[in-house]
C-alpha angles and dihedrals in degrees: 000000000000090000090056091047091049092051092049091047091051091056091046088048092058090055092043089049091056091055090043089061090056091050093046091051100042110030097064088051092051093244130142116264091210106050141074107027117255112277139178109270089215105053101008094235113154115249108249118223091249089058093048101065107126114261094336096073092050091051094047091048090046090233096301138109112263091224108039104013095236113157117259113216116256086226090084098064091036092057090047093050092044091051092048092050093045092048091049094051094045090045090053090048098047098032126187093338132137087244094060096092089052093052093047088054088046091052095045092050095048094050091049094046092047092054094044094047093047090053101038106017088233135105107208120231086216086075105036097042098059099027097052095062089040090057091046091053093049092048094047090049091049092050093050093046089050091048092242108118089163089070090056092052091047091051092052092045090048091053091050093046095049091047092050093047095052093039088058090051091047092052092047094045112020093174093052099047129034128206089244088064090049092053091046089052090060089054092048092045090059094053097043095038089059089059095046145287091270090059091050093050091047092050096050096040091044091054091058091046093050092044092049095048092046092047092052090048092051092049093046091052090044092238087124135020127223089258095055119101114232118206110248098195096084091054093047088051095046094048092046093053090046089053091052098049101033105016099111098052091043092050092045091047092051091048091052092045093052095038092243094116 
């Protein structure tokens, strides 16, 4: 059954990835994600439906506009493929559960935010403000349908705890932590809190580990200096997704290693 769910989620992920590209391109610029239709930035020609099939259209067009030949960024198919893979893995992990829609929204949001933050060093409120309560509603509904109201309370508490933890860090070190990260932490806390406190701890701690390792690597290779700010959103997103798909074995392995299990 999980294989069927994963396959269906992969197809859905391709479609969601196509919309994600619109959001990634337009939201940082303050533009509507609904109108106007997608068009080539070079010649302004509207993108026809046949040229808007995820991944396939880009390959058939060899990465260029059909009308003017301007190059189309490889980011577009990469986001679509990444979303399809992420949806498939999360679908296999969650399975045919009431919580699956919530975790697909969780995954979509984190991929979009990671790409935007990496490119602009900003996490737009236009994403976190509406999607955080949407995720909370989906998780509460899933918990009630599963007859597990405790999971709903844990999700809400996890969102509040993650928000408070990163807010404290932002107040102590404004240059090291932005308010966009704090708001994203509330969103992540909901999703990981629903799964358990261990998942939440793993997601937050893992983000700092990933961010620290990546920062040291960038400094060592002189791609960044010690004074440069490095966006934290991609590492929060990566660690949160890791906690969703591999949290239980990682937590159990740590418990056995430390003798806590």
